[in-house]
C-alpha angles and dihedrals in degrees: 000000000000092000093052093044093048093051093045095049092044090053091045089055090049094241126143120220088254093053093048091046090053091051090050095042093237133113121268091246089063091057089046091053091050091051093047091050093241092124139002130225119246121249095267092050091048089058090048091049092049090052092047092050095037090234130124116253090237090061090050089052093050107270122124093215112135098204129042125213132210093252091057089091089084090052091048091050091051092049092048089050090052091048091049091048090051091049091048091050091050091049090048091053091050090050091051091050091050091048091049090050091054092048091050090049091053093045093050091048091053092046091051090052091050090048092051089049093050095045093041118197104312093179090073091071096042124113104249090186088075106078095216094050091045092055093047092046092049092048091048090050092049092049092048092046092050093046093052090051096045100038096078089056090048091051093049091049090047094050095043092045093049093049094045093050097048117118112269 
């Protein structure tokens, strides 16, 4: 809503993100984050943006009202609160997905270790005089050796990632 309106109005005025950022005394990345919906400007900055673009704040926030009134500040505050709640919910969902990814990584690492333990090292009994068997046995040994060396790092990353992404 705000992000789309801001980008549309900025383009309509023929301004680049850099030019708008200079008018607002912020860095270009800030304008980019607003337009991507990664963050929202505070109420004071919304007023500054509306002045820089010559557009009412209510239009930036999605209304088609031509004129703003003094009591619109309450409406602006409610809309900002809704935008912040939406952004917080989206960030919370991203955090949950990251945490689930770390849990899955740890689980798969443990399952691979169990599988290697159950299967054993089949390359030990293979006939290395046969070239095909020798290549497969060597590759299996290399894969097992690399996994055993890398799996502690994977487990540490999994545990640290899960702990860091828990809800606080």
